[in-house]
N, C-alpha and C positions, 0 to 999 in steps of 0.2 A: 263489326266489333269482334275483338279477339275472345272475349269472355262470354259472348252470346247474350249480353244484357243491353237493353235499349238505353241510349243516352238521353237523359231527361233534360229538355231544353225549354227555356222560357224566352218568349219574344215580347218585348215591350214596344208596341207599335199601335198608334191610333188610326192609321190608314188601313181600311179593310182590304184594299187591293194588294198592298204590299205584304200584308200578313198572309193572305191566301196564296200569293205567289211564292213566298218563302216556304210555306207548308207543303205545297205541291212539289217544289224543288227538292225538299228534304226527302220526300217519298221516292223520288226518282234517283236519289244518290245511292251510293254503295252502303251507307251506314244504316243502322237501325235506331230510330229516334222516337222519343215520346214527347210530343209537342204540346206546349202550354202557351197561352197568350194573355197579356195584360195591356190595357189601353192607356194607362198612365203610369208615371213613375211611382206614385203612392200605391197604386194597386199592385204594381210589380214587386215593390218591396214587401208589401204585406204577404203576397203569394210566396215569395222566396223565403220568407221567415217560417212558413208552414211546411214547404216542400224543399227537399234538398236537390237543387239543380246543379248539373255539371257545367252548363253553359247558359249565359244570359246574353241575348242579342238585343241591343237597344238602339232606338232611333235617337237622334239628337234634338228633334223638334217634337216635344210632347206637350200635352195640354198644361201640365203643371211643372214643366222644366224645359229650359232651352240651352242648347250648347253643351259644353263638356262638363258642366257641373253635375249632370246626372251620372256621367261615367265615374267621376271622382267619388260621388256619394255611394254608388253601387260597389266600387272596388274597396272602399273602406268598410262597408257593412259585410261584404261577402268575399273575403280575401282568398278563399280556396275555390272560388268559382271563376271560370274563364269568362271575362267580359269582352264581347265583340261589338264594335260600333258599326251601325248601319247608317249610311248617309247617301244622299243623292248626289253629293259633290265628290269628285275624284281629284282631291288636292293633296299633294305630298305633305305640306305643312300641317294640314288637318290630321293626317294619319300620325305624324310625329307628336303633335300635341295630344292626341287621344292616348297614345301609348304612355306619354309622360304623366297623364292623369290616372293611369292604372289599367288601361285596356290591354288585352293580350293581342288583339288584332283589329283589322279594319276591313270592311267590305263595302264596295260601292254598289248600290242597288241595281244599277244598270248592267253590272258585270256578274251578277249572281247566276251561277249555273250549278247543276248537281255536283260537278267535279270541284269547282272552286269553293263552294260552301262546305262540302265534306272535308276537303283538304284543310280549310281554315279552321274548322271545328276540331279536327284531329290534332293539328299542330298546336292550337291553343290549349287543349287538354294536356298534351305532352309537356308544354311549357310549365303548366301548373304543377304537374307531377315532378318535374325537375326542380322547380322552386321549393316544393315541399320536401324533396329529398335533400336538397342543399340545406334547408332549414333544420331538417332532422339531424344531418351530419354536424352542422354547426352547434346545435344544442348538445349533441353527444360529445363533441370535442370540449365544449364549455363545461359540461358535467364531469367529463373525465379530468379536465384541468382542475376543477374544484376538488375532485376526489384525490388527485395527485398532490394538490396543494395541502389538503388536509393530512394525507399520509406523510408528506414531507415534514409538515409541522410536528406530527406525532413522532416521526423518526428522529427529528432534531431533538425533541424533548427526551426521547429514550436514549439517544447518543450522549446527550449532556449528562443524563443520569448515570449511564454506563461509565462515562469518563470520571464522574465524581466517585463512583464505586471503585473504579480501577485505581484512581489516585489514593482513595482511602485504603484499599487492600495493600497497595505498595507501601504506603506509610505504615500500615499495621505490620507488614512483614519486616520492614526496616526497624521499626521500634521494638518489636518482639525480639528480632535477631540481636539487636544491640543490647537489649535487656538481658538476654540469655548469657552474653559473653562474660559479664562481671561475675555472677555466681559460678559459672563453669570454671572460670579462671581461679576463683577462690578454692573450689572443690579440688581442682587438680593440684594446686600449690600445697594445700594442707595434706592431701594424700601423699604427695611426694616427700614432704617433710617427715611425715610419720614413717613412711617406708624407708627413708634414709637414716632413721634412728635419731633424729634431731631431738625429739621430745621423750626418748626412752627406747629401750630395746624392744624389738618385735621379732616374733618367730618367723621362720622361713615361709610358712603357709600364710601368715598374716601379711607378710611383704608381698607374696604373690597376689593376694586378694587386692591389696592396695594398688599394685601395678595394673590389675584388671580395671579398677576404678579409673585410673589415669587413661587407660586404653579406651574405655567407654566415653570418657569426657572428650577425648580427641575425636571420637565418632560424632558426638554431638556438635563439636566445633566445626567439623567438616560439613555437617548438615546445615549449620547456620551459614557458613561460607557459601554453600551451594544456593541456599535460599536468597541470600543477598545478591549473588551474581545473577541469578535468574531475574530478580526484581530490577536490577540495574540494566540488564540486557533488554527486558521488555520496555523499559522507559527510555531506551536509547542512551543511557548514561554509562554503559560498560565499555569504556574506551581502552585503548592499549597504549602503554608507555613503552614503545618499541625503541631499542637502542642496541649497540654492539655488546655482545655477551660471549663468555666462554661457556661451553656446554657442561663440562665435568663439574665445575663448582656448583652449578645449579643442583645436580644430583647429590653430591656429597653433603650439601647444606641440609637436605631434608632426610638423608638416609639414616642417620643415627636414631632419630626418634621412631622412624618406621621399623628399623631393625629390632628395637625394643618391643614394639607391638607384636611383631612377627614371632619373636622368641617366646612370648607368653603362650603361644599356641604350638610351640615346637617347630616353627617354620624358619628357614634361613633365607636371607636375601643376598645374592651375589651381584656384584656390579663389574661390568667390563666396558671399557671405552677404547676407541681408536687411539693408537699411539700419537697420531698427528692431530693436534687440537686445531680445529677450524673455527674461527669466530663466526657467530651466528647473529642474526638481526631479529630480535624478539622482545617481548615483555617477559622478563625472567620470572616475575611473580606468577604470571599466568602459566608458564611452562611448569613451574613448581606445583601449582594447583592441579594441573592436568596429571602430572606424575603421581602426586599424592592420591588423587582419586583412582587412578589405574592400579597403583600398588595396594591401596586399601581394599580395592575390589578383588585383587588377586589373593590377598590374605584371607578375605572372607570365604573364598571358594577353594581354599587349599586345606589340606589335612596335615596333621602332625607328621613330621618327617619329610614333608615336601620342601622343595627349594624354588624360590622365585628368582628369576634372572633378569636384571636390568642391563640393557646394553645401549651404547651410543655408537653409531656408525655414520660415516660420511660418504657422500656420492658426488664425485667431481662432475660426473656427467649431468646429474639432475640439479647440481648446485644447491644441495640441501643436506641437513643432518637429520638422522632418524633416531628417535628415542623409542625403545621397545621394552615392554614388560611381558615376560613369559611365565606362565604358571603351569602346574601339573594337575590342575583341577579337573572337574567332570567334563569340561568342554561344552560347547553350545551347539544346539541343533541348527542346521542350515536355515530353516524357516524363521528362526528367532534372531538371526545375526543382525538383521536390519532393525528389528523392533527394539532391541535393547538400547539403542541410542535415542529412542523417543522418551520423552519425559514420563515419569511414573511407570515405566515398564522395566521388568527384570526378566532374566532368563529363568525358565522352569528347570530346576535341578532336583536331585534326590537328597540334597543336603538338608540339615535341620532348618526350621523356620527362623532360628537365631541369626541366620545370615541375611535375612530379609531387611531391606531398608526402604527408603522412600522412592528409590529409582531415579534420583536426580543426578548422581555422580557422573555417569557416562554421558548423559545428555549435556550437562554443563561443560564437561571435558571437551566434547566435540565443538561446542560453541567457542571455547577458549582457544582451541587449535585453529579454528577458522579465523579468529581475531589475529592470531599470529601468522596468518597467511600460509598455513600448512594444511595437511590432509590427515585424517584419521583412518586407520585400517585395522582389520581384524582377520586373523587366521586361526581357525579352531578345528580340532578333531575330537569328536565325542569320545570320552573315556581317556583321552591323552592330555588334554589341556588347551590353553588358548594363548595367543600372543596379540596383545594390543599395541599398536605402534602409531606414532604421529611424526610428522616432519616439520622442520623449521628451516627457512631459507638461510643460505650463507649471507654474511654481511657484505653484500654486493648490491649497490644501488639499482643496477639494471635488473638483476634477478628479483629483487624486492618489488620494484615498480611493475615488472611484468606480472607478478603474482597478484599484486594489488589491482591492476586493471582487469585481469581475468576474473578475480573475485567480484569486483564491482559490476562487471558485465553480466555475471550470473545473477547478481541481486537485482539489477535494473538494466535491461538491454538498451534503454533509451537514456542512459545516464549522461549528465553533463559533468565535466571536470574543470576545476579552476586551479591554475598553478600560481602560486605566490612565492616570490623570491625574497628572502630576508637576510640582511647582512648586519651583524653587530659591529659597532664602532669600538673595537677593542683590539689590543695586540694579540696575535695568535698564540703567544707564550702563556697568556693568562687563561689557562684551560678551565680553571674553576669558574670564572665569569661566563665562559662559553657554556659550561655545563648548566649554570643557572638559567641561561636563556633557553637551552634545550628542554629543561624540565618545565619551564613556563609554557613553551609552545606545545609540548605534549599535553600539558594540563588543559589547554584551551581547545584541543581537537576532540572531535566526536569519533565514534567507532568506525565510521566509513571514511575517515580521513587518513592521510599518510604524511609523516614527517621524515625527510631524508636529509642527512647532514652531508652537504656537497663540498665542504671545505672547513678549515679550522674555525672560521667565524661566519660561515654562510649555511643557510638551510633552504630547502625547497619544500613548501607545503602544497600537497595535492589534496584537493577537497572534492567530495561528491556534492556538488553545489551548483547554484546558479549565481548570476552576478549579485543578486540581492543578498544571498546568504554569505557570499564572499565578503561583501561590504560589512555584514554583521560580524564576521570573524575579525576583520580589521578593527572594528569598533571595540570588540572585546579585548583585543591586545592593548589598545590605548587605555581602556578603562582599568584593566588589571595592572598594567605597569604603573599607572598613576597611583592606584591604591597601594601597591607594594612599596613604591618609593617613599610614601609618607612614613612608613614604619621601619625603614632599613637603617640601622645604626652605622653600617659600613658604607653608606652613601647610595645614590640612585643606581638603578640598573643601567647598563650600557645603552647608548642611543641606538635605536633600530632603524635601518633604512629598508622600507618595504616597497616592493614593486609588484603589482599584479600583472603577471605575464600574459594572461588571457583566459577566457572561458570558452570551451568548445565541447562538441558532442563526441562521445566515445565511438560513434559510428565511423569516424575517420580511420579507425583501426589501431590496434595495440602496437603494431610495428611502427606506425608513424609517431605515436606517443613516446615510444621508447627512444626515438632519435632525439626528441627534445630533452629527455632525461639525460642521455649521454652527453649532450652539449652542455647541460648545466654542470655535470660532474667534471667534464674536461675543460669547462670555461671557454667554449668555442661559440661561434655564431649559431643561433638557433635555425632549424630547418624550416621554420614557419615565419610568415609575415603576419605579425599579430595586429589585428584591427581592434584597438581599444574601445572605440565608440560602439561598435556593433557586437563586441564580445564574441567574435568568431575567429577561426583560424583558417588561413588560406595557405596552400602550398606555394613556395617561392618558385 
């Protein structure tokens, strides 16, 4: 014995000679055994119920039992005890039948030796141990499964509650933001009317105060816009209506109102653009929002007499236009330059607390730049000022697509992309009808999708999708066009011919995907053999 404890054994045997022979054999074996004997099954069961035996050796011919019935009864009563059958018959079938009734092993009385009986007992005990360990492990797994099932149910309940709270918070933000707009608009309009002398003359100081009111109302409107954009972004509804744009008009459109705000603080805004105007591909409204946030931020951290410089520059090498806003403010410490783009974070400066806000502007500006397939950058020197800049790609399908695929790969390395070709049944001269289709398609896309105009009446939709979601997009087109056509006094929209080019993994590489885009733009044969059934792409 490894633990130095004698193994307690019960022998159920009515033959004195066989019992004595086994007892003597056990004494001669290597093991240490505590021997007990019962002469009938009934006596053996009674004894085993009082004493904990590790092993029961039982004969098959007992005064009150005959055959394998005794084995079955003992195994059912004492399932953690090794039952060993003793028999004068050495038959293979008898051994198999004994094991099937619950015995751990079988010994032929004529072959009992100290070695065989010791080995049989030890092996039987080990089998019992293994069976108990397996049962323990199974019970542990079942208990763990129950725990996991309970935890899963609890998590599901909590997730459902969080989703409801999230939806409620977004609805709250949307409702509150929209409710803010009406009174803010009224306040600004009345302040402007009074300042312009529409309802009577006002002094110069009163006019200045009214302009401050307008300025602060604009601040609130910007905060409302930021909150709405964040809410839409988190819900996946902040999409981009990207199209061909000119860069300078975007700046000039917003500059007059911002110059008025800056002048109230004695700050000037200068605008410089490249002489060569390069068309860009972007959502102009989101470029405007980004510029407004950056310029307002520059105004906040500038002092009277300072000048803010807005510039537009083009890079033929990088195929992009850069919008930059430079101020002469306090600058930003190096360790704070990454943090300020996080939500609800602002740089620590020595300016008055009046410059403080919610810290949403730079965060949402970065998100808007990302939606326009650009990059945000910051160059700052403490005590000298900061330059916030962002890029927008040229209106070039290949450049745009490459940036889109790179952005998608950064978001999801295992992304799948679906390409859908759409052609409108209209004359190429009817640009207004084509513009309607373009607006409709942009409206139906999500933030991770891309729409490229490949011809006067053709478009390529690139979706971050799987075959099922692509099918959903096609269903949305049909549903939306049907709905629009019911209420169009000028007649139904042009008929659309839609062809799903294929769905494939971005793992095939951006370079390979770019070849497909180039073929669509140049209207040449694609470099892929599209397998429509399996939704895969194979190189030709």
